C-alpha positions in Angstrom: -42.8 4.5 25.7 -45.4 7.0 28.0 -47.9 8.6 25.5 -49.8 11.2 27.1 -51.5 14.2 25.0 -48.1 15.8 24.2 -46.8 12.9 22.1 -44.1 10.0 23.2 -42.1 10.5 26.0 -39.4 7.9 27.0 -39.9 6.4 30.3 -36.7 4.1 30.4 -34.1 3.1 28.2 -31.8 -0.2 27.7 -28.9 -1.1 25.8 -29.9 -4.7 26.3 -29.2 -7.0 23.0 -29.6 -10.6 22.6 -26.7 -12.7 21.2 -27.4 -15.8 18.6 -27.7 -18.0 21.4 -30.2 -16.3 23.1 -27.7 -14.8 26.1 -28.6 -10.9 26.8 -25.7 -8.9 26.4 -25.3 -5.7 28.4 -24.0 -3.3 26.3 -23.4 0.4 28.4 -21.7 3.8 27.1 -18.4 2.6 29.0 -18.2 -0.5 27.4 -18.2 1.4 23.9 -15.6 4.4 25.2 -13.4 1.9 26.1 -13.3 0.2 22.9 -13.0 3.6 20.9 -10.5 4.6 23.1 -8.7 0.6 22.2 -9.3 1.2 18.4 -7.6 5.1 18.8 -4.8 3.7 21.0 -4.0 1.1 18.2 -4.2 3.7 15.4 -2.5 6.2 17.2 0.6 3.7 17.5 0.4 2.3 13.9 0.4 5.7 12.5 3.3 6.3 14.3 5.2 3.4 13.8 4.3 4.3 10.0 5.6 8.2 10.6 9.0 7.0 12.6 9.5 4.8 9.7 9.2 7.2 7.0 11.5 9.6 9.0 13.8 7.0 9.5 14.1 6.1 6.0 14.6 10.1 5.0 17.3 10.5 7.3 18.8 7.4 6.2 18.7 8.5 2.4 19.9 11.9 3.4 23.3 10.7 5.1 23.7 8.4 2.0 23.9 11.5 -0.2 26.1 13.4 2.4 28.7 10.5 2.2 28.6 10.3 -1.4 28.8 14.4 -1.7 32.0 14.0 0.6 33.4 11.1 -1.0 33.0 12.6 -4.3 35.0 16.2 -2.6 37.8 13.5 -1.7 38.1 12.2 -4.7 37.3 15.4 -6.8 40.7 16.2 -8.2 40.7 12.5 -8.8 37.5 12.9 -10.9 38.7 16.0 -12.9 41.9 14.7 -13.4 40.3 11.4 -15.6 37.4 13.5 -16.8 40.3 16.1 -18.5 42.2 12.7 -20.0 38.8 11.3 -21.7 38.6 15.1 -22.8 42.0 14.7 -24.6 41.5 11.3 -26.0 38.3 12.2 -27.3 39.9 14.9 -29.2 42.8 13.2 -30.3 42.4 14.2 -33.8 42.3 17.6 -33.2 45.3 18.3 -31.3 47.6 15.3 -31.9 48.7 12.3 -30.7 52.0 13.5 -29.0 50.1 16.6 -27.8 47.9 14.4 -25.9 50.5 12.5 -24.6 52.3 15.3 -23.2 49.3 16.7 -22.1 48.1 13.2 -19.7 51.7 13.2 -18.8 51.6 16.6 -16.9 48.4 15.9 -15.6 50.4 12.8 -13.9 52.8 14.5 -12.6 51.0 17.0 -11.5 49.1 14.4 -9.2 52.2 13.3 -7.9 53.5 16.6 -6.6 49.8 17.2 -5.3 49.8 13.5 -4.0 52.8 13.9 -2.0 51.1 17.4 -0.3 48.1 15.7 0.1 49.0 12.9 1.6 50.8 14.7 4.2 47.4 16.6 4.5 46.1 13.4 5.4 48.7 12.2 7.9 48.1 15.2 9.6 44.5 15.7 10.0 44.4 11.7 11.2 46.9 12.3 14.0 
């Protein structure tokens, strides 16, 4: 420092430091910037990996939901028929056993008719 009448004026600035062993360590602005750049690069890579994994997980979940929807659409008639039979069974006391039996038979007959049509459609689509 140089002290004149106007106050201290810095005449030289050094970043010399000493390690615990007493060895002189020179720290330059370039070293500090290089270290910061390296830390930033690592942070960018880590966050990119996290983001990529999150997005892949989101896509996987969406694809799984799409599969479930397609499967449900493909089995829609079967599910409707099962539900109809369950409803008939639940209301057995109200409608009577004979009517319930005939209603279920009609559902099965309808399935056989539609089943043939569906199989023909499926075979045509696959070809």
